[in-house]
C-alpha positions in Angstrom: 122.4 96.1 100.0 124.0 93.1 101.7 127.7 92.0 101.5 128.7 89.0 99.5 129.4 86.9 102.6 125.9 87.5 104.0 124.2 86.8 100.6 126.0 83.4 100.5 124.8 82.6 104.1 121.3 83.4 103.0 121.5 81.4 99.9 122.6 78.3 102.0 119.8 78.8 104.5 117.3 79.1 101.6 118.5 75.7 100.2 118.0 74.2 103.7 114.5 75.7 104.0 113.5 74.5 100.6 114.6 70.8 101.5 113.1 70.8 105.0 110.4 73.4 106.0 108.9 74.0 102.6 108.0 70.4 101.7 105.9 69.9 104.8 103.8 72.9 103.9 103.5 72.0 100.2 101.7 68.7 100.8 98.8 70.8 102.3 98.6 73.2 99.3 100.3 71.5 96.3 98.8 74.0 93.8 101.0 76.7 95.4 104.2 74.8 94.8 105.3 76.0 91.5 106.6 79.4 90.3 104.3 81.0 87.8 104.5 83.7 85.2 102.3 86.8 85.5 100.7 88.4 82.5 103.8 90.5 81.7 105.8 87.3 81.5 107.7 87.8 84.7 108.4 84.7 86.7 106.9 85.2 90.3 108.6 83.2 92.9 107.0 81.8 96.1 109.5 83.6 98.2 111.9 86.5 97.9 115.1 87.1 99.8 118.1 89.4 99.7 119.5 87.1 96.9 116.9 88.5 94.5 118.3 92.0 94.9 122.0 91.2 95.5 123.1 93.5 92.7 121.1 96.4 93.8 123.0 99.5 94.9 121.0 101.7 97.2 122.2 105.1 96.1 122.4 104.3 92.3 119.0 102.4 92.0 117.0 104.0 94.8 118.5 107.1 96.4 116.4 109.4 98.4 112.9 110.8 97.7 113.2 114.0 95.7 116.6 113.0 94.3 117.9 111.3 91.2 116.8 108.6 90.0 113.5 109.4 91.8 112.6 105.8 92.4 111.3 106.6 95.7 109.3 109.6 94.7 109.7 113.0 93.1 109.3 115.0 96.3 111.3 114.7 99.5 108.3 114.6 101.8 105.7 113.2 99.2 102.3 112.9 100.8 103.4 114.1 104.2 103.9 117.5 102.6 101.0 117.4 100.1 98.5 114.8 99.1 98.1 113.7 95.5 95.5 115.7 93.4 92.1 114.0 93.5 91.1 114.6 89.9 87.9 112.9 88.9 87.2 112.5 85.1 83.8 114.0 84.4 81.7 115.0 81.5 78.4 114.3 79.8 75.5 116.0 78.1 75.7 119.8 77.5 78.2 122.1 79.0 75.6 123.1 81.6 75.3 119.4 82.7 79.1 119.0 83.1 79.5 122.5 84.8 77.0 121.2 87.4 78.9 118.0 87.9 82.3 119.9 88.2 80.8 122.2 91.0 79.3 119.1 92.7 82.7 117.3 92.7 84.5 120.5 94.0 82.0 120.7 96.8 82.6 117.1 97.8 86.4 117.7 98.1 87.8 117.1 94.6 91.0 119.1 94.2 91.4 119.2 90.4 89.0 119.0 87.4 89.3 116.4 84.6 87.2 116.9 81.4 85.7 114.0 79.4 84.5 114.9 75.9 82.0 113.1 73.7 83.0 111.2 70.6 82.0 113.9 68.1 84.3 116.4 69.9 87.1 113.9 70.2 86.9 113.2 66.4 86.7 116.9 65.5 83.0 117.1 64.5 80.6 119.8 65.5 77.4 118.6 67.4 75.3 119.3 64.2 77.5 117.1 61.8 75.8 114.0 60.4 78.6 111.9 61.9 77.6 113.2 65.4 74.0 111.8 65.3 73.2 109.7 68.3 76.6 110.6 70.2 76.2 114.1 71.2 76.8 114.3 75.0 76.6 110.6 75.4 80.0 109.5 76.8 81.4 113.0 77.5 80.5 116.7 77.3 79.7 118.2 73.8 82.0 121.2 73.0 81.7 122.7 69.6 82.6 126.3 70.2 84.1 128.8 72.6 80.5 129.5 73.6 80.2 126.0 75.1 83.6 126.3 76.7 82.5 129.5 78.4 79.4 127.8 79.7 81.5 124.7 80.9 83.7 126.9 83.1 80.9 129.4 84.2 81.7 130.6 87.7 84.8 128.4 87.9 87.8 130.6 88.5 90.6 129.3 86.2 93.3 130.9 88.3 92.4 128.8 91.3 91.7 125.4 89.8 93.8 123.2 87.5 91.9 121.4 84.6 92.9 118.3 82.7 91.4 117.8 79.2 91.3 114.3 77.8 91.6 115.3 74.1 94.2 114.4 71.4 93.5 115.2 67.8 91.7 118.5 68.5 93.9 119.2 71.5 95.2 122.5 70.1 91.6 123.7 69.6 90.3 122.8 73.1 93.5 124.4 74.6 92.9 127.5 72.6 89.3 127.7 73.8 90.5 127.4 77.4 93.0 130.1 76.9 90.3 132.3 75.5 88.1 131.6 78.5 91.0 132.5 80.7 91.5 135.7 78.8 87.8 136.6 79.2 88.1 136.0 83.1 91.1 138.2 83.1 93.4 135.4 84.2 97.0 136.0 83.0 98.1 133.1 80.8 101.2 132.5 82.9 98.8 131.6 85.7 96.7 129.1 83.8 97.4 125.6 85.1 96.3 122.2 83.8 96.9 119.6 81.2 96.0 118.7 77.6 96.4 115.0 76.9 97.6 115.8 73.4 99.1 112.3 72.9 98.4 111.6 69.3 100.9 108.8 68.8 99.1 106.3 71.1 95.9 106.7 69.2 97.4 104.9 66.2 97.8 101.6 68.2 95.6 101.9 71.3 92.5 104.1 71.4 92.3 104.3 67.7 90.5 107.8 67.7 92.8 109.2 65.0 91.9 112.2 62.7 95.1 113.0 60.8 97.9 110.7 59.7 100.9 110.1 62.1 103.3 112.8 60.9 100.9 115.7 61.0 99.4 114.3 64.2 102.9 114.5 65.8 103.5 117.9 64.5 100.3 119.2 66.1 101.3 117.6 69.5 104.6 119.4 69.2 102.9 122.8 68.4 101.2 122.6 71.7 104.4 121.6 73.6 106.4 124.5 71.9 103.6 127.1 72.5 103.2 126.2 76.2 106.9 126.3 76.8 106.9 129.8 75.5 103.7 131.3 76.8 101.9 129.0 79.3 104.6 128.1 81.8 102.2 126.3 84.3 100.5 124.3 81.7 101.3 120.6 81.0 101.2 120.5 77.3 101.0 116.7 77.0 100.0 113.8 79.1 101.9 110.8 77.5 99.4 108.1 78.0 99.8 104.5 78.8 96.3 104.3 80.1 94.7 103.6 76.7 97.5 101.3 75.7 96.7 99.2 78.9 93.0 99.4 78.3 93.5 98.0 74.7 95.0 94.9 76.3 98.7 95.6 76.8 100.7 94.1 79.7 102.1 96.3 82.4 105.5 96.0 80.7 104.1 97.0 77.3 102.2 99.9 78.7 105.3 101.3 80.3 107.6 100.6 77.3 105.4 102.0 74.6 104.4 105.1 76.7 108.1 105.9 77.5 109.0 105.5 73.8 106.2 107.8 72.7 107.7 110.3 75.3 111.2 109.9 73.7 109.6 110.6 70.2 108.0 113.8 71.5 111.2 115.0 73.1 113.2 114.3 69.9 110.6 116.1 67.7 110.4 119.1 70.1 114.2 119.4 70.1 114.1 119.8 66.3 112.1 123.1 66.9 115.3 124.6 68.3 114.3 124.4 72.0 116.7 123.1 74.6 115.5 120.0 76.5 115.3 121.9 79.9 113.1 124.5 78.2 110.2 122.1 77.9 110.8 118.9 79.6 109.9 120.0 83.1 106.2 120.3 81.9 106.0 116.9 80.4 103.5 114.6 82.1 102.4 110.9 82.0 99.2 109.1 82.4 99.1 105.4 83.5 96.4 102.8 84.4 96.5 100.9 87.7 95.4 97.4 87.1 94.6 94.4 89.3 98.1 93.0 90.1 98.7 95.0 93.1 102.5 94.6 93.5 103.2 94.6 89.7 101.5 98.0 89.5 103.6 99.5 92.3 106.8 98.3 90.8 105.6 99.7 87.4 105.3 103.2 88.8 108.6 103.0 90.6 110.4 101.6 87.6 108.7 104.3 85.4 110.2 107.2 87.3 113.7 105.6 87.4 113.7 104.8 83.6 112.5 108.3 82.5 115.1 110.0 84.9 117.9 107.9 83.3 116.7 108.4 79.8 116.4 112.2 80.2 119.7 112.5 81.8 121.7 110.0 79.6 120.0 110.1 76.3 118.9 113.8 76.2 121.5 115.2 78.5 119.0 117.2 80.7 120.7 119.3 83.4 117.7 120.5 85.3 116.5 117.7 87.8 112.8 118.6 87.0 113.4 117.7 83.4 114.1 114.2 84.7 110.8 114.0 86.7 108.1 111.6 85.5 105.1 113.5 86.9 102.1 111.1 86.6 98.4 111.0 86.7 96.9 107.5 87.4 93.4 106.2 86.7 92.1 102.9 88.0 91.4 100.3 85.2 88.1 100.7 83.5 88.6 97.4 81.6 88.8 95.4 84.9 85.3 96.6 85.9 82.4 94.2 85.5 78.8 94.6 84.8 78.1 91.5 86.9 78.0 92.3 90.6 79.1 95.9 90.0 79.4 96.6 93.7 82.6 94.4 93.6 84.1 97.2 91.5 84.4 99.3 94.6 86.8 96.8 96.0 88.8 96.5 92.7 89.0 100.3 92.4 90.2 100.6 96.0 93.1 98.1 95.5 94.1 99.8 92.2 93.9 103.3 93.9 96.0 102.1 96.8 98.7 100.7 94.3 98.8 104.0 92.7 99.3 105.8 96.0 102.0 103.4 97.2 103.7 103.7 93.8 103.9 107.6 94.3 101.4 109.1 91.9 100.9 112.9 91.7 97.2 112.7 90.7 94.5 110.1 90.8 91.2 109.3 89.3 89.1 106.5 90.8 86.5 104.8 88.6 82.9 104.5 89.7 81.4 101.1 90.4 78.6 101.5 87.7 80.9 102.5 84.8 80.6 99.0 83.1 76.9 99.8 82.8 76.5 103.6 82.3 77.9 107.0 83.0 78.6 107.5 86.7 75.7 108.7 88.9 76.3 111.4 91.5 76.1 108.6 94.2 78.7 106.4 92.5 81.1 109.2 91.7 80.9 110.3 95.3 81.9 106.8 96.5 84.8 106.8 94.0 86.0 110.1 95.5 85.5 108.9 99.0 87.7 105.9 98.1 90.6 108.3 97.6 89.7 110.3 100.7 89.6 107.2 103.0 93.0 106.1 101.6 94.4 109.6 102.2 93.1 110.2 105.6 92.4 106.8 107.3 94.6 104.1 105.8 98.1 105.5 106.9 99.4 105.0 103.4 100.3 108.6 103.3 102.2 108.7 106.5 105.7 107.9 105.2 107.5 108.1 101.8 107.6 105.0 99.6 106.7 102.5 102.5 107.4 99.4 100.4 110.9 100.3 99.5 113.4 97.5 100.4 110.8 94.8 100.0 112.6 92.0 98.3 109.6 91.4 96.2 108.9 94.9 95.2 112.5 95.8 94.5 113.1 92.6 92.4 109.9 93.3 90.4 110.9 96.9 89.9 114.3 95.9 88.6 112.9 93.2 86.2 110.2 95.7 85.0 113.0 98.1 84.1 115.0 95.4 82.3 112.0 94.1 80.2 111.0 97.8 79.3 114.6 98.5 78.1 114.4 95.3 75.9 111.2 96.9 74.2 113.0 100.3 73.8 115.9 98.7 72.1 113.6 96.8 69.7 111.8 100.0 68.8 115.1 101.9 68.3 116.2 99.2 66.1 113.0 99.8 63.9 113.8 103.4 63.5 111.4 104.8 66.1 107.7 105.1 66.8 106.3 106.0 63.4 108.1 103.2 61.5 107.0 100.8 64.4 103.3 102.0 63.9 103.6 101.6 60.1 104.9 98.0 60.6 102.0 97.2 62.9 104.5 96.4 65.8 102.5 97.9 68.6 99.2 96.7 67.3 100.3 93.1 67.0 101.8 93.1 70.5 98.8 94.5 72.2 96.4 92.2 70.3 98.3 89.2 71.3 98.4 90.2 74.9 94.6 91.0 74.9 93.9 87.7 73.3 96.0 85.8 75.9 94.3 87.6 78.9 90.8 86.9 77.6 91.5 83.3 76.9 92.8 82.8 80.4 89.5 84.2 81.7 87.5 82.0 79.4 89.5 78.8 80.3 89.3 79.8 84.0 93.1 80.0 84.4 92.5 83.5 85.7 89.8 84.0 88.1 87.3 87.0 87.7 85.1 87.1 90.8 81.4 87.4 89.9 82.1 86.4 86.2 83.8 83.1 85.8 83.7 82.3 89.6 81.1 83.1 92.3 78.6 84.2 89.8 74.9 84.8 90.8 72.3 82.9 88.7 69.6 85.3 87.4 71.3 88.4 88.9 69.4 91.7 88.5 71.1 95.0 88.2 71.3 96.4 91.8 72.0 100.0 90.8 70.2 102.9 89.3 71.6 103.8 85.8 72.2 107.2 84.5 71.0 107.8 81.0 71.7 111.0 78.9 68.4 112.8 77.9 67.8 112.5 74.1 66.8 116.2 74.2 70.6 117.0 74.8 71.4 116.6 71.1 68.5 118.9 70.0 69.4 121.6 72.4 73.1 121.4 71.6 72.3 121.7 67.8 70.0 124.6 68.3 72.6 126.6 70.2 75.3 125.9 67.7 73.2 126.8 64.7 72.1 130.1 66.5 75.8 130.9 67.2 76.7 130.3 63.4 73.8 132.7 62.3 74.7 135.5 64.8 78.5 135.6 64.8 80.6 137.6 62.3 81.0 135.1 59.6 83.4 137.1 57.5 85.7 137.2 60.5 85.4 133.5 60.8 86.2 133.0 57.1 89.2 135.2 57.4 90.5 133.3 60.4 90.0 129.9 58.7 91.8 131.1 55.5 94.8 132.3 57.7 94.9 128.9 59.4 94.8 127.1 56.1 97.9 129.2 54.9 99.8 128.7 58.1 99.2 124.8 58.0 100.5 124.7 54.4 103.6 126.7 55.6 104.2 124.3 58.5 104.0 127.1 61.1 103.1 126.6 64.8 99.3 126.8 64.6 98.4 127.6 68.2 98.4 131.4 68.0 96.2 131.2 64.8 93.8 128.7 66.3 93.4 131.0 69.4 92.5 133.8 67.1 90.0 131.5 65.2 88.2 130.4 68.3 87.9 133.8 69.7 86.1 134.7 66.4 83.7 131.8 67.3 85.0 129.4 64.5 83.9 126.0 65.6 85.8 122.9 66.5 84.4 121.2 63.3 85.3 124.1 61.1 88.8 124.3 62.2 89.4 120.5 62.1 87.9 120.3 58.5 90.2 123.2 57.5 93.2 121.0 58.8 91.8 117.9 57.1 92.1 119.7 53.7 95.8 120.3 54.4 96.8 117.1 56.3 94.4 114.6 54.9 92.6 111.9 57.1 94.1 108.9 58.7 93.1 105.4 57.3 93.5 102.5 59.5 96.3 100.1 58.5 95.5 96.5 57.7 97.7 94.5 59.9 98.3 90.8 58.9 
């Protein structure tokens, strides 16, 4: 970006500055003298100059927005042309409760839906299963059958709204239910738009909500990718998720490296089905956290796009530029929210959301300030949505594309992030890929060590957490009203499910489940058969149990 002579002149001037101007200021603030390492292990300097990006080539490393390598954004006009999707994660209680929350958010200006499911649904259990007791509708909406899904999207036209579903093990089943609702509404399948998370690999070392062992779990994820490539052209079949990796305690570098490698694994496995990379890669999507280190997060998002573009072009020989796009949804960091002084979380969320916007996200969820205490109330979720709207319409952040490009600090961080991620990718390659790395406990150990180090820094006050280890309030009382799920939700949900099981055509259900069992044993793509089963009102639990009989159940590895 600068010629060699100019860089040498700046280097000499920097040496002069460090000997003359800087020492006079250091004596007033000696604690700021030294360079320090951030949590990802990157050395942060007190000052950045053109020296720090002397090897950068503008066209090779940055280019223009909407062009390879997409460092500066996927679209030529970015938010000047269209704002990011404001997609608030929502779900609790019964399908009726969440349907009401969806409509409330849409009326307040949300532009896309995002569904949170309860733990029984996530683990493939019906609401009347003994394992579901006490958890029905508690941390997400309870969905056991197509009937529940029909209620969830009652009066919500699926051809005019996109829906994200945060579901992994049972992703084929929930997508099948959504397709069936679309069919009932008369929406052509080619017009259904949205996303299934469907990222089973990260479950084994991050969120840990696993149902089946790694190989069949990967197979089911690819079933969805293949089916969508053929029949649901507007659907994102997978949201390759760094968010849960980061929430488990990973650094920004680990979050990006492990997520990208999961993406590599899904591409490799889908190619084995006989599809060409450009047949399915344009619909792959990603999901990241936005944490507290403002500039590191911005650099992470920019490096992510460049890395993925290069991997898709050089490793998988993609030809279509859209196959090289890393389209991303970002959620502000839940693990950074504090139960102490919860109103401080509004500020944390704002900073994290702004980092996501300056980093070029396509879609954004902002956490509510009360989430360390309870499910979000209507008031708190409205404040979270307003946070995005204020950034969009009042801050000026959307007025120009990639406004921090060319910052010596941001570009140096982006470059270093990419280098450190590539080191991890090489390590995982050397191990033989994702599944061998999971079986060796590599990811689990890396994340555990990072999480321990971060917590220790807080406890030793090497890292300040405002309102927790500094500026705490003695005897503080909770200043916010908490949302609690009514205990009657479980009873109501169980009664509806049991009534459905009595009144449906149970012979038709048995036939559908037998067909599914046979297809699973034959290693066929299960999506068409699961759609047929849910339309017969086979339940989530019945379908999952049928697959457990074929694939077995995952047992957590003991990592030493």
